[in-house]
LOGU-652327 format. One record per residue: residue in one letter; x, y, z negated of N, C-alpha, C in turn. Coordinates in steps of 0.05 Angstrom, whole numbers, plus 5000, padded with zeros to 4 digits. Example, Ala and Ser with C-alpha at 12.3 -4.5 7.8 and 13.67 -1.06 7.14 Angstrom:
// residues 2
a526448864844524649104844526449344844s525749554858527349794857525850014843
***
This chain:
// residues 461
x705933135233706233045261705132765264x705732585245704832315247701732305246x700532495230697632505228696432585255x697732775268696832865294696932635315x699132485315699332265333697132055328x696432015303694331825296691631915307x691132175305688532285316688432245346x690632305360690732275389690231985397x691431795383691031515389688131435385x686831545364684031485359682231595382x682931835392681431955414681631785439x684131695444684531525468682931265467x682731155443681330905440678330925440x677331175435674431215432673131185459x670831035461669431015486668531285496x668431315523667631565535664731635528x664231875523661431965520660632135544x658032115550657032265573657132565568x657932725587658033015584655233125583x655133385576652533525575651233525602x648533465603647133455628646933725641x647333725668647033975683645233915707x645134105726643534055750644333805763x642433655774643033405786644433445813x646933345816648333385841647333185862x648433215887647533045909648132745904x650332685890650932405886648832275868x647732425849645632305832643132235849x642532415867640232365884640732125902x643232105912644031875928643731615913x644631625888644431385870641531295867x639731485864636931415861635831295886x636731395910635531305935636231015940x638730935933639530655940639330475916x637930565895637930405870635930175870x633830185886631829985885632929725897x633429525882634629275891632829045885x631928905906630428655903628228685883x626728905884624428945867625129055840x627729075833628529185807629829455811x628629665800629729935803632229965785x634430035798636930075783636830365774x635530415752635030695743637530825733x637831075739640131225731639231495719x640631565698640031825686641232055703x639932285701641032515715643532615700x645832615715648332695703649932865722x651733015712653633165728655932975734x655832855758657932655765660632785770x660633035779663233165782664633195755x663133265735664433285708665233005698x663532805704664232535696666832455710x667032515735669432445750671932565738x671732825730674032945717674732815691x672732735676673132605651674432325655x673332175675674431905680677331935689x677932135706680632165716682632205693x681832375674683632425651683932175634x681632045629681731815611683131575623x682431515649683631275661686531305668x687431555671690231605677692031525654x690931515629692531435606691731165596x690131015613689530735606687330695587x685630895581683530865562681430665573x680130525555678130335562675530485567x673630345581670930465586668830265580x666530355573664230175567663030075593x661329875591659929765615658329985629x656930145613655330365625657130565639x659330635627661130825639662430715665x662730445665663930325689662030355713x659330335708657430385729657630665739x657830855720658131135728660731185744x662831045736665431075750665130985779x663530775785663130685812662030905830x660331075818659131295833660931545835x663231525822665131745824667531685842x667431465856669631385873669931555897x667731645910667931785936666432045937x664132065924662332285929662432505907x664632525894664932725873667532895878x667633115864670033275864671033305835x673133165828674933005845673732735852x674732605873673932325879676032145868x675231945853677131765840678731605861x677531565885678931405905681331555916x681531815912683931965921686331915904x685931765882688131705864688531395863x690531305877690731015883690730845858x692130925837692230765813689530755798x688230985798685530995786683630825801x683730835828682030675845682530375839x685030305839685730025835684829925808x685230095788684330015761681329995758x679930185770676930185768675829935782x676829875806675829635820676529385804x678829375793679629135777677729105753x677129325739675329315716672529205725x671629305747668929215757669028925764x671028835777671228555785671428365760x672828465740673328285717671428315694x669428495697667628545674665728315669x665128155689663327925685660428005684x659728245693656928335692656128435720x653528405726652528485753652228795756x651228935736650729225741653029385752x655429365741657629525753658129445782x658029195788658429105816656329205835x653829205825651629305842651929605845x652829745825653230025827655430085848x657529915847659629945867658629895895x656829685898655729625924654029865934x652429975917650730205925652330445932x654430505916656130725922657630685948x658530445953659930375978658230426002x655730336001653930376024653230676028x652830816006652031096008654331266019x656831216011659131386018660631276042x659731056054661330906073662431076096x664931056100666331176123668931026127x669330896150671630716153674330836146x674731086152677331206146677631326119x675631306102675731436076677531276057x678931416039680631286019679031086003x680230856000679030655982676930475994x676130526019674030356031674930076035x677330046046678429776051678729616024x679729756004680029615977677329545965x675429725967672729665956671429445972x671829455998670729246015671728966007x674328946002675428695993674328605966x674228795947673128735921670228635922x668628775938665828705940665528435954x667228375973667228115986667627885966x669327935946669827735925667527725905x666227955901664027975882661327885893x661127875919658427855932656727625921x657927395919656327155911655227185883x656627345866655727385838653927625834x653327785855651628015852648727945854x648127705863645227625865644027745890x641527665894640027765918639328065914x639128215936639628135964642528155973x644228265955647028305963648328055973x648027835958649427585966648327485993x645727485997644627396022645527566046x645427826042646228006064649127976071x650827936051653627896057654127626070x652827416061653127156073652327166103x650127306109649027306136650427496155x651227736144652227946162655028046155x656327936134658828056125658428346117x656328386101655428666094657728836084x659428716067661528876054664128886069x664328756092666728776108666629036124x668329226117668229486129668729496159x670029286169670529276198668329136214x667328916203665428756219662528786210x662028876185659328886175657429066192x658129316196656329486213655929386241x658029266253657729156280655728916280x656028736260654228506259651328586254x651028776237648328866230647029006253x648529176267647429316290646629126313x648228916317647528716337644928566330x644728496305642328356297639828536299x640228786291638028986293637029016321x638929036341638129066369636728816378x637628576370636328326377633428326367x633028426342630428426330628728666339x629928846353628429086362627729286341x629529306320629029496299631629646294x631529856277634029996271635529846249x638129886247639629746225638629816197x637730066193636630136167634129976161x632329936180629929776176630729486171x632729386185633629116181634529066152x636129256142637129226115634929276094x633129446100630829486082629129236080x628629116103627128866103628728636089x631428666090633028466076633228496047x632028706036631928736007632929005997x634229156014635229426006633029626012x630829605999628429766006628830066004x630630155987631030445983633430545998x634630386016636930486031636230736047x637830936044637431196057638431186086x636831286105637631296133639931486137x640531656118642831846120645231746105x645231506095647531396081649831356101x652231346090654531296107654431036122x653330826109653230566122651130566144x648930706140646930736161648030886185x649731086179651031236201652831056217x654430896203656330716218654830506234x652630396223651030206238649730326262x648730576259647430706281649430766303x651930846295654030896315654530646331x654830416318655230166332652930096350x650530126340648130046356647830226380x648230486377647930666400650130606421x652530546412654630476431653930216446x652830026432652029776445649729826465x647929996458645630056476646630186502x648630346501649630486525650730286545x651630046535652829846553650829626560x648429636549646429426553644529516575x644629386598642929466621640429296622x640129096605637828916607635428986590x635729186573633629246554631329386568x628829316561626529456572626529746564x625729916583625930206579624330296554x621930196550620330276527621630196501x622729946501624129856477626630026471x628030086492630430256488629730526476x627630656486626830916476626030896447x624430686440623530656413625830606393x627730446401630030386384631730626380x632230786401633831026398632531216379x629931246382628431426363628731336335x628431076330628730966303631530996292x633430966310636230986302637131266295x636331456312637631706312636031946303x633331926301631732156296630432146268x630232386256628832396231625832436235x624432476213621432486215620532736231x622132936233621433176248622333166277x623532946285624332906313627133016319x628633106299631333206303633332976298x635833026305637932826301638532796271x638732556262639532506234642432596231x644132516250646932596250647632736276x648432986274649033146298651233026315x653132896302655332786317654432556335x652032456331650932236348649732336374x649732606379648532716403649532576428x652232556433653132426458652332126459x652331996436651531716435648631676442x646931856433644031846439643631886469x644832096480644432146509645531906525x647831806518648931586533647331326531x646231276507644631036503642131046519x640931276523638531306538639031306569x641131416578641431486606643431306621x645731246609647831106624647030836635x645430676620644730416631643330426658x642130646665640730666691642630726714x644930856708646830916728645631066752x646130966776645031086800642231006806x641130816791638430716796636430916784x634430996800632431176790630131026777x629731046751627630906737624831006746x622830866737620130946744619531226734x617631356748617031636741616131666712x614531486702613631506675615931486655x617831306661620131276644621831526644x622331636668623931876670622632106655x620032136658618732366644618832336614x618432086604618632046575621432096565x623431996579626132036570626932336572x626232466594626832746597625532916576x623132846568621732996548623333006522x624332766514625932746490628632886493x630032836516632632946520632633246521x630633366534630433656536629833776509x628233636493627533736466630133736449x631733536452634133516436636433696446x636833696472639333826483638734046503x636234106509635434306528636134216557x635334376576635734316605638634366612x640134166622642934206628643434406651x641334476665641634676687641434956677x640734996652640135266641642235346620x642535606616644335696595643335606567x645235556549644535476522644035176518x644335016540644034726537646434606523x646034366511648134246495649033976507x650133996531650933746545653933726550x655533906540658333906546659833656536x658733536515660033296503659233046517x657333056536656432806550656132866580x658332926594658233006622657032796640x657632536636656632326653653632306651x652532316627649632316623648432566634x649732786632648633036642648233026672x650132906687649932876716647432716723x647032496709644632336714642132486708x642032626686639632776679639132996699x641133126710640733326731639333196755x640132956763638932826786635932766780x635432676755632632626748631032886748x632233106739630833356738630333466766x632133416785631633496812629133366824x629033106819626632956828624133056814x624433106788622033196773621133466782x622933656788622233916798620733896824x621733726842620333676867617533566862x617333386844614733266838612833456824x613933636807612333846795610834006816x612434096835611334266857609134106872x609933866881608033706897605533626882x605833546857603533446842601733676833x602933896823601234106813599834256835x601234316857599934446880597934256892x598434006891596533806902593733826890x593633926865591033946852589234156864x590434356877588834586887589034626917x591034486930591434536959589434386976x588934487000587234347019588734107030x587433867028588833627035589733627064x588133747082588833747110591533897116x592234087097594734227099596934087083x596234007059598233927040599433657045x597833467056598833197060601333197078x601433377097603733397115606233497101x605833697083608133807069609233607050x607433467036608433267017610033057031x608932957053610432747068613132837077x613233087086615733187097617933217075x617233347053619233397032620033147017x618232957015618932707004620932557022x620532587048622432467067625232597064x625232857061627832997058629232897032x627632857011628732766986629832476989x628332307002629232037006631832027023x632132217040634632237056637032337040x636532397014638632486995639932757004x638232927015639233187024638733407004x637033356984636433556963638233516940x640033706935641933676913640933816888x639134016890638034156867635234246874x633534276854630834366858629834526834x628234726839627134896818624435006827x622635036809619835106816619135366802x617535536817616435776806613435746806x612135776783609235756781608036026773x605436056779603936266766602936166739x601336316725600436236698598935976698x597135946717595435696718597135456725x599135486743600835266749602635196726x603535396711605235346687603735176667x601235246662599635086643599234806653x598634776678598234506689600834336688x603134466693605734326691606234226663x605734386643606134306616604334076608x601834086617599933866611600933606624x601933626648602733386663605433276655x607333456649610133366645611133416617x609633536599610433576572611333856567x611333936541611834216534614734296539x616534106541619434176545620234196574x618334156592618934166620619934446628x621834456647623134706655622134796682x621535056685620835176710620935476706x620535626728620435916726617536016731x617136266726614536396731614936646748x612736736759612836976776612837226758x614437416766614437686754613137876774x610537846776609038006795606637856804x604937986819602337886827602537696851x601337466849601137276872598337166872x597637036894595036906896594836686875x592436666863592036466841592936186850x594536056834595435786840597835766857x598835996867601135996884603635886869x605335756884607835646873610035646895x612535646886614735636905616635416896x617535256915619535046910622135146922x624135186904626835266913628535016914x629834976937631534746941634334826950x636234676940639034706950639534476969x639834536995640434337016642934427030x645034257028647534337039648534587026x649434777042650235037031647935237030x645635157040643435337042641335317019x639435497020637235507001634635517016x632735357007630035347018628135456997x626235627006624035716989621435637003x620235416994617735307005615435416990x613835587002611435696989609035516992x607335506972604935356974602735506989x600435386991598135517004598835597033x598335847040598835937067601536087070x603236047050605936167050607736027070x609936157077611836047096613935877082x615435737099617935607090620235787098x621835887078624036067083626635927078x628635957095631235827092633436027096x635336027077637736187079640035987085x641536047106643835867113645835847090x646236057076648436067056647236157029x647635987009646636046982647936286971x650336356981651836596971650936856984x649136837004648037077016646837246994x647337506996646337686974643337686973x641937616995639037616994637837346986x639537146984638536876978637836856948x635636726942634836696914636736496900x637336556875638936366859637036176844x637735926843636135736828636535776798x634635676783634635666753634335936739x633136126753632236366740629836306723x629236486704626836446687624436576699x624836786715622636916728623537036754x621737066774622437166800620337366810x621237596821619537776835618737626861x616137626868615337466892616937536917x617537786923618937856947621837756947x622837686923625637586922625837306933x623637166936623736886947622336876974x622337106988621437117016623637227033x623937127057625837247076624237397097x625637557112624337717133625837687159x626837437164628137377189626137297211x627037197233625237097254625436797255x624136687275623936397278626336277293x628236437300630536337315632236157298x632935917308634535727293637335827289x638236017304640936117301641236337281x638936447273639036677254639836577227x641236747212642236657186640036627166x637736747171635336717154633036617171x631636417162629636277178627036277163x624836317178622136307165620236187185x618536007176616635887194613935837179x611735877193609135807182608735507184x606935397168606435107168604235037188x604835097213602935037234604435047261x603934867280602034637278603334397263x601734197257602733967241603833737259x603133747284603933517302605333627327x606833447340608033517365610833617362x612133647385614933727386615434007374x613234167376613534447366612334477337x612034257323610834267296612734407277x611634507255613334637235615334437224x614534177221616433987210618833957228x618433957254620633927273622534167271x621434407268623034647266624734637240x623534567218625034557193627034327193x626234097205628133877207630533957224x630134107246632334197262634134387247x632934567231634434747215636134597194x635034397182636534237162638734087176x638333997200640433857215642734047221x641934297228643934497234645634557209x644434547185645734617160647334377149x646534137154647733907141649033707160x648333717185649333517204647733257203x645633247187644033007184641233057195x640332877213637732907225635732727211x633432837205631232687192629432587214x629132327217627432217238624432287233x623032357254620232437251618532207240x619431967245617931737234617831727204x619831857191619931847162617932027148x616832217163614932397151612232407167x611932217185609432207201607132127183x604932277184602532217169600632037186x600031817175598231627190595431627178x593531557195590831537185589031747196
***
């Protein structure tokens, strides 16, 4: 029995040996990505860190010593392994104490790299590691010491906030800021990059003074990967809010809206259509719907403008723009034929939303569907009529946001009487008390109680 006890004591005192190499787990890849420090590559061998973590847990629980090399490995087993050493308070405390007291830079730098890679404010051991790294920072050398002095890099509460503020001031992403500061291999998917991006996006949503082009560029750098998708899916509401909320009720320039909508629709789809992903950002969705209403109106006016006769079209454009300025159009949707669809995508981007005809129409024909008050308007291009249904719930009234429409479904067959529940009028004459504009304006007044002054749509020249 005494012999057996002696063998056990020898095993406990023996330095840990690395386990048999297996497939490289994610933590090893993470270690490689953040290992380049100040021009010196912190090279790591491919190891099974999960197995290392199990070994460390067994050894450290009985107070066994570890070598300097094993201490570096232990730093990478604090959070990103199964088991995670940080889930065991005494093991965490002992590992951090060993790293602090070892008197060598490599274990401390490994701890710093592991901390940034696994960073999450609520994760076990983050606050303790933050405090230890704060005490170690001056001895870790550049760039760690400089970054901590300037930004409180290792303070888990203030570091990400400070870095995101500086990044926004410099017009770059926090990841780029840290990479320029010496962490050249910092991964944009690291936990610390995630926290900094969260802070920066939140700050952007409250900053109304940033130039629109700069805002768009920063959000792309913060939140999108090389393929144009979100780096972190949970940042979706933050991205939408950062882009849209600063504008509030103010309508930005057409070019700005189109650029922003192109990105937003690519990421989250059209909030007016099924399958869109806007439920987590309702305030931003409301603003985007307003932008899309204006864009749909502009799609119709701009695309039809390319082929319409000016003597006819200039009056229609002036009239519907006046109705829009009077804030009477709550929703808008366009139906194009094949040629109009191609032109719309060229002009407004591949993500632009509209419907197409399910049936034969004159080449270039389009229909603008509008929700005005309780009613629905179907404004046909070319020599088509303006059709109005008093009640959008009428079984014959077209519903907005369909993907395709049979041409007859967006035509009414009522008369010109203003009292009839369905109204249709030709676009002639253009002037005088009996003009088509006056008739439609009277119908809109009947539907909404708001009268559009003729001076607002009068064509001069």
